[in-house]
Structure formats: C-alpha cells, structure tokens
C-alpha positions in Angstrom: -15.8 -6.3 -38.7 -14.3 -4.3 -36.5 -15.3 -4.5 -32.6 -13.6 -1.9 -30.6 -12.8 -2.5 -26.9 -14.7 1.2 -26.2 -16.2 3.9 -29.1 -17.0 7.1 -27.0 -17.8 8.5 -30.7 -21.2 7.3 -30.6 -22.6 8.6 -27.3 -21.0 11.6 -28.5 -23.1 12.1 -31.8 -26.5 11.3 -29.9 -25.4 14.7 -27.6 -23.5 16.6 -29.3 -25.3 19.4 -29.8 -26.1 19.5 -26.0 -22.5 19.4 -25.4 -22.3 22.8 -27.6 -24.3 24.5 -26.2 -22.7 23.3 -22.7 -19.4 24.5 -23.7 -20.6 27.6 -25.4 -22.5 28.6 -22.4 -19.0 28.6 -20.2 -17.4 30.2 -22.5 -19.4 33.1 -22.2 -19.1 33.3 -19.0 -15.7 33.3 -19.0 -16.0 31.6 -15.5 -13.7 28.0 -15.5 -12.9 27.3 -12.1 -15.4 25.5 -9.4 -18.3 27.7 -11.3 -22.2 27.4 -11.2 -22.2 23.9 -12.9 -19.6 22.7 -10.1 -21.7 23.1 -7.5 -24.6 21.8 -9.4 -23.1 18.7 -10.3 -21.7 18.4 -6.7 -25.6 18.5 -5.7 -26.8 16.4 -8.2 -23.8 13.4 -7.5 -24.5 13.7 -3.6 -28.1 13.0 -4.5 -27.5 10.2 -6.8 -25.1 8.3 -4.5 -27.7 9.1 -1.5 -24.7 11.0 0.4 -25.5 14.4 2.1 -22.4 15.9 0.2 -20.7 15.9 -2.6 -16.9 17.8 -3.7 -15.6 18.2 -6.7 -12.0 17.9 -7.8 -9.7 17.6 -10.5 -9.0 13.9 -11.0 -10.1 10.3 -9.5 -6.5 9.8 -8.1 -6.6 13.5 -6.7 -10.1 12.5 -4.9 -8.3 9.4 -3.3 -5.4 11.5 -2.1 -7.3 14.4 -0.8 -9.9 11.8 1.4 -6.5 10.5 2.4 -5.5 13.9 3.8 -9.2 14.6 5.7 -8.3 11.7 7.8 -5.2 13.1 8.8 -3.3 10.0 7.0 1.0 11.0 7.6 3.9 9.0 7.4 4.3 5.8 9.1 0.4 5.0 8.8 -0.8 2.0 7.4 -3.9 1.7 4.9 -5.7 -1.5 3.9 -6.2 -1.8 0.0 -6.0 -4.3 -2.8 -3.3 -5.0 -5.2 -5.3 -5.8 -7.8 -6.5 -2.2 -8.7 -5.0 0.7 -10.8 -2.0 2.3 -9.8 -3.9 5.6 -7.9 -5.3 3.3 -5.1 -1.8 2.2 -3.8 0.2 5.1 -5.2 -2.8 7.8 -3.2 -1.1 6.1 0.1 2.5 6.3 -0.7 2.3 9.3 -1.6 1.6 10.7 1.8 4.6 8.7 3.4 1.9 6.0 4.3 2.6 2.0 3.9 0.0 0.4 1.4 -0.9 -2.9 3.4 -2.4 -5.5 0.2 -4.8 -8.4 1.0 -5.6 -10.8 -1.5 -9.0 -11.0 -4.0 -12.1 -12.9 -4.2 -11.1 -14.8 -6.9 -15.2 -14.5 -8.4 -15.4 -10.8 -7.9 -11.7 -9.4 -8.1 -12.5 -7.2 -5.0 -10.5 -7.3 -2.4 -11.6 -10.3 0.6 -13.2 -8.9 3.6 -12.3 -12.1 5.5 -8.0 -11.4 4.9 -8.8 -7.8 6.3 -9.1 -8.5 10.0 -5.8 -10.4 9.5 -3.8 -7.6 8.7 -4.5 -4.7 10.9 -2.4 -3.2 13.6 -1.8 -0.5 15.7 -0.7 1.8 12.8 -3.4 1.4 10.4 -5.2 4.1 9.6 -7.7 3.6 7.0 -9.5 0.8 5.3 -9.7 0.9 1.5 -12.0 -1.2 -0.2 -12.5 -0.9 -4.6 -15.1 -1.4 -6.2 -13.7 -3.1 -9.6 -15.4 -3.5 -12.6 -18.3 -2.0 -11.4 -19.4 -4.1 -8.6 -19.5 -3.0 -5.4 -17.5 -4.7 -2.7 -18.6 -6.6 0.5 -19.0 -4.1 2.8 -21.6 -5.8 5.1 -18.3 -7.5 6.6 -15.6 -4.5 6.0 -18.0 -2.6 7.8 -18.3 -4.9 10.6 -14.2 -4.9 11.0 -13.9 -0.9 10.6 -16.3 -0.5 13.6 -14.6 -3.2 15.5 -11.2 -1.5 15.2 -12.2 2.3 15.1 -11.3 2.5 11.7 -12.5 5.2 8.7 -13.3 3.4 5.4 -11.9 5.6 2.1 -14.4 3.7 -0.8 -12.0 3.7 -4.0 -15.9 4.3 -6.3 -13.7 5.4 -10.0 -15.6 2.3 -11.8 -18.6 2.0 -10.1 -20.7 5.3 -9.6 -23.9 4.0 -9.1 -23.3 0.5 -8.3 -24.6 -1.0 -5.0 -24.3 -3.2 -2.5 -27.5 -4.9 -0.9 -29.7 -1.5 -1.4 -26.8 0.9 -1.0 -25.1 3.2 -3.3 -21.4 3.0 -3.8 -19.7 6.1 -2.5 -22.5 6.1 0.4 -21.1 3.2 3.2 -17.3 4.7 4.1 -16.8 8.2 5.8 -15.2 9.4 1.9 -16.7 7.6 -1.5 -13.6 9.0 -4.4 -15.0 8.7 -7.7 -13.6 9.2 -11.4 -14.2 11.1 -14.6 -12.3 10.1 -17.0 -13.5 9.3 -20.1 -13.8 5.8 -20.8 -16.1 5.9 -17.2 -19.0 5.1 -17.1 -19.9 8.9 -16.4 -17.0 10.2 -18.3 -15.8 13.8 -19.1 -13.3 15.3 -21.5 -10.2 15.0 -19.6 -10.1 14.0 -16.4 -12.2 15.2 -13.5 -13.5 13.1 -9.6 -15.5 14.0 -7.0 -15.7 13.5 -3.7 -19.0 11.7 -1.2 -19.7 12.1 1.9 -22.3 12.7 4.7 -20.0 14.5 7.3 -20.7 17.7 7.0 -16.7 19.1 8.8 -15.2 16.5 6.3 -16.8 17.7 3.4 -15.8 21.3 4.5 -12.2 20.2 5.0 -12.6 18.2 1.6 -13.1 21.9 0.3 -10.4 23.7 1.8 -7.8 21.1 0.8 -8.7 21.0 -2.8 -7.8 24.8 -2.6 -4.7 24.7 -0.9 -6.1 24.5 2.4 -7.6 27.3 2.4 -9.8 28.7 4.0 -9.9 31.8 2.0 -7.9 32.2 -1.1 -4.9 34.0 0.9 -6.0 32.2 4.4 -4.5 29.1 5.3 -5.0 26.5 8.0 -2.9 24.1 6.6 -1.9 22.6 3.9 -3.4 21.2 0.8 -3.6 20.6 -2.8 -4.4 22.2 -6.4 -7.6 20.2 -6.9 -10.1 22.2 -8.5 -12.5 20.8 -11.0 -12.7 22.5 -13.9 -16.6 24.6 -14.9 -16.2 23.1 -18.3 -15.7 19.5 -17.7 -19.2 19.9 -15.2 -21.1 21.4 -17.9 -20.1 18.2 -19.4 -20.7 15.9 -17.0 -23.9 17.7 -16.5 -25.3 17.3 -19.9 -24.6 13.5 -19.7 -25.6 12.7 -16.0 -29.1 12.3 -17.0 -28.4 9.3 -19.4 -26.1 7.5 -16.6 -28.5 5.0 -15.0 -30.2 4.1 -19.3 -26.5 3.6 -20.0 -25.3 1.3 -17.2 -28.7 -0.6 -17.6 -27.6 -1.1 -21.6 -24.5 -2.5 -20.4 -26.4 -4.8 -18.3 -28.6 -5.8 -21.1 -25.6 -6.8 -22.9 -23.9 -8.6 -20.6 -26.6 -10.8 -20.4 -26.5 -11.1 -24.3 -22.7 -11.7 -23.8 -23.8 -14.4 -21.5 -25.9 -15.9 -24.1 -23.9 -16.2 -26.4 -21.4 -17.8 -24.7 -23.4 -20.2 -23.3 -24.7 -21.4 -26.7 -21.8 -21.5 -28.2 -20.7 -24.2 -25.2 -17.8 -22.1 -23.6 -19.4 -21.0 -20.3 -17.9 -22.5 -17.7 -15.4 -24.4 -19.4 -12.6 -22.5 -21.9 -14.4 -19.2 -20.7 -15.0 -17.6 -16.9 -17.9 -15.2 -17.1 -18.4 -12.2 -15.0 -20.2 -13.1 -11.9 -22.0 -11.1 -9.7 -22.5 -11.3 -5.8 -26.2 -11.2 -4.6 -27.7 -8.3 -3.3 -25.4 -6.5 -5.8 -26.5 -4.1 -8.1 -22.7 -4.3 -11.1 -22.9 -1.5 -13.6 -20.5 -3.7 -15.6 -17.8 -0.9 -16.1 -16.0 -3.5 -17.6 -16.7 -7.0 -18.7 -13.9 -9.3 -17.8 -13.4 -12.9 -18.9 -11.3 -15.3 -17.4 -9.0 -18.1 -19.9 -6.8 -20.8 -18.3 -2.9 -18.9 -18.9 -1.7 -20.9 -21.1 -4.2 -20.0 -23.5 -4.9 -16.2 -22.2 -2.0 -14.3 -24.5 -2.8 -16.2 -27.4 -6.1 -15.3 -27.2 -5.1 -11.7 -26.8 -3.4 -11.9 -30.0 -6.5 -14.1 -32.0 -8.8 -11.1 -31.2 -6.6 -8.5 -32.2 -6.0 -9.9 -35.6 -9.7 -10.5 -36.2 -10.7 -6.7 -35.2 -11.9 -7.3 -32.0 -10.4 -4.7 -29.3 -9.1 -6.3 -26.3 -7.1 -5.6 -22.8 -5.9 -6.7 -19.6 -6.7 -5.0 -16.4 -4.1 -5.6 -14.9 -1.5 -7.4 -15.9 1.1 -6.9 -13.0 -0.6 -6.5 -9.3 0.5 -3.9 -7.8 2.7 -5.7 -4.7 4.8 -6.4 -7.9 5.6 -3.0 -9.3 8.8 -1.9 -8.6 8.1 1.2 -7.0 6.9 -1.0 -4.8 9.7 -3.1 -3.7 10.6 -1.7 -0.9 7.1 -3.0 0.7 8.4 -6.2 1.0 6.0 -8.6 -0.6 7.0 -11.3 -3.6 5.5 -13.1 -6.0 3.2 -16.1 -3.8 2.1 -13.2 -1.5 -0.9 -12.9 -3.3 -1.7 -15.8 -5.3 -5.6 -14.5 -6.0 -4.2 -11.1 -7.8 -1.4 -13.0 -8.9 -3.7 -16.1 -10.9 -6.3 -12.9 -12.1 -3.3 -11.5 -13.9 -2.1 -13.8 -15.9 -5.8 -14.9 -16.6 -8.1 -12.4 -17.6 -8.7 -10.1 -20.5 -11.5 -7.4 -21.1 -14.0 -7.7 -23.6 -15.9 -5.0 -25.7 -18.9 -3.9 -23.3 -20.9 -0.2 -23.6 -23.8 0.9 -24.3 -23.5 1.4 -28.1 -22.2 -2.2 -28.8 -24.6 -3.7 -31.1 -26.0 -7.7 -30.0 -24.1 -8.5 -34.0 -21.2 -7.1 -32.5 -21.5 -9.4 -29.9 -22.0 -12.4 -32.1 -18.7 -12.2 -33.7 -16.6 -11.5 -30.5 -18.2 -14.4 -29.6 -17.5 -16.7 -32.8 -14.2 -14.6 -32.9 -13.8 -16.7 -29.6 -15.3 -19.8 -30.4 -12.6 -20.4 -33.3 -9.6 -19.5 -31.5 -11.0 -22.8 -28.9 -13.1 -24.8 -31.4 
C-alpha cells in the first residue's frame, strides 16, 4: 500500500468544478491584483480569526516581514522567538537587521517555553514572536502577561494554525498582529504562495495595507519604503472556494489523530516506543502535522523503513535555527537549546489529511509495529 504524507489531489477532485468557475470568473474580469476576491477574503478571514481587520499579502513569510516593519523593527533591535520552526520566522527578523533571540521549547508541544521568555528580555527587545507550531497555539496567557509587563508587542506566527484556539481565543487574535500562510500544504492552502495578516488596530491595518504596496498612500505617493507583497486575485478566489470547508477539514484531521491514538495504543506502541502528539488543556489543535517522537538511535532507521514500505514521512525540522550556518554570527552553539535539539533528533511527521482512510492509518501503524517488534 502507498500512503503519501499528503495527498492534495483528493481535495482538488471534490472542488474541481467550483474552482474552475472561480478561476474563470477572475480571468474574465482581467483584474488580477488586489481585486474584489481579495477584499472579500480579507473580511472572511478577519471574522473567522475574530479580529477587526485582515490584510492579504504574497506569502506567510512576507506576512512576518510586514508585521515586523509595521512595528518599526530596525537594525539592532531584538525579537524573541523559537529556534524550532520554519526558517522564515527568524529569517524575517534578520532581514531587517534585527537579532533573533531564541528561547527553548516545551518538549510536549514543541512551542516556545513561555516560562523562559522573560529571562532573555533586554532594553533592545522590540517584540515577542511565538510560533503556533503544527496547529497548536503556544501558551499565550504567560506570553501576554510578559508582553504587557514589558510593554512589548506580540507577533503571532500562525502560519500553521488557522482556526487553532488557546482557551477560546483564535490564533491571530491575541497579539498585535497575526501572520498566516496559504502555502498549498496548509490546512487552508492556495494554488501557490499567499499570506494574510490580522489585527484589531485600525491604524496598524492601514499601515500594513500601505507597506504591502511599496509603502504608498496612493500608487505614486509614498510615506515610507515598503515592499511589493500583494495577494493575487486568483489565489484569493481559490481560497474562497476552499474556505467554507476549513472547519470540516480541521475536524477530520482531529478525528484521524484520534484513530492514530487508538491504533498506536492497541499495537502496544503508545508511550513506550512512540510518543504521540500532546494537546494542552484548553487548546483547539488543528493537527496541521501529526508529529511523533521515537528514540534518536531508532528514528532514521524507522524513516527508511517507512519509505521502503510506501509510507510518506518527513522531519520537521532536522536542524534548529540556532545551528544554521547563516546564524553563526548569533554565537549560539550546540547545547544552548537542548529541547529543540532533541526534538530535531527524535521527531517525524506521519501522514494526516482529511481524506486519509482508516485502512491507510492501520497500514501506517502496522508498518511501524513491524519495525519495533
């Protein structure tokens, strides 16, 4: 049996006719940049994320960069974040000449360890950027407390967490700015790159709209230097077709996580050979990824075994950001963030998507059982 890590074709087949109508409508209009579909999607995402405003942009990476720019992040500033995340998180900070200041992760959730944030705050700290990794929000109560105490804005990297919740609060609604990605593999994915920013601050929303079009108040009058980061109308039209299905897809992912829990437990693997994903109390986890742990000495062997037996698997992330060559100037070294480093050695992601069939999950778990026993 073949079980891909992700199969986008099944989702497309169910929506193909509706998607073609939406694409044709945009083609007929010949309005491809910041069209009516972008405006409508912004309103829909703002409502869904329980914020007042949403601003479309070209990618999740640009969303992070624009958020930092809107908060006047400059060379010499420091931004507190996690070393265990996709490169764009710290890359956006470095692009502005600011310094990523890393904090180790909670080993259960893989999110930034909120209890360790305050110790790294200095007079140069400009913002805190927690990442809601794999579809589960970071521990925001403590992060919000620290931010309020020190007068710091929060930028939520919610690229993997649209619809996730922390104690009833939606991802992207808790900080000054929330940043989302519509990369095709996301729970809500387009047919290419796309991003969105959310905020409750009217002035900040207006500035973000200007920054995404070169900082212009109008086409030829500029208050500041921005970037070119507009969400294509075609992408917005595609996303609007998919958006009404998002909650059902996220719930299907949660159901499949429950099936994995049962199958691993019945196979005698849970908690011994395999550590299963953990969901915090009060969290709505949307299961963007289903990430397990195995002992580091067995992890790579298991990956090869799964691949040889037709099971898609991937490691997110094999090298923490503090050990990347391009961040050597930060003077971090191996051992500085032991939990992030251990996660990089022990974790692997298994197939999870709404169309994943129970018999495929049974095959995945049985294949893992054969490796250990």
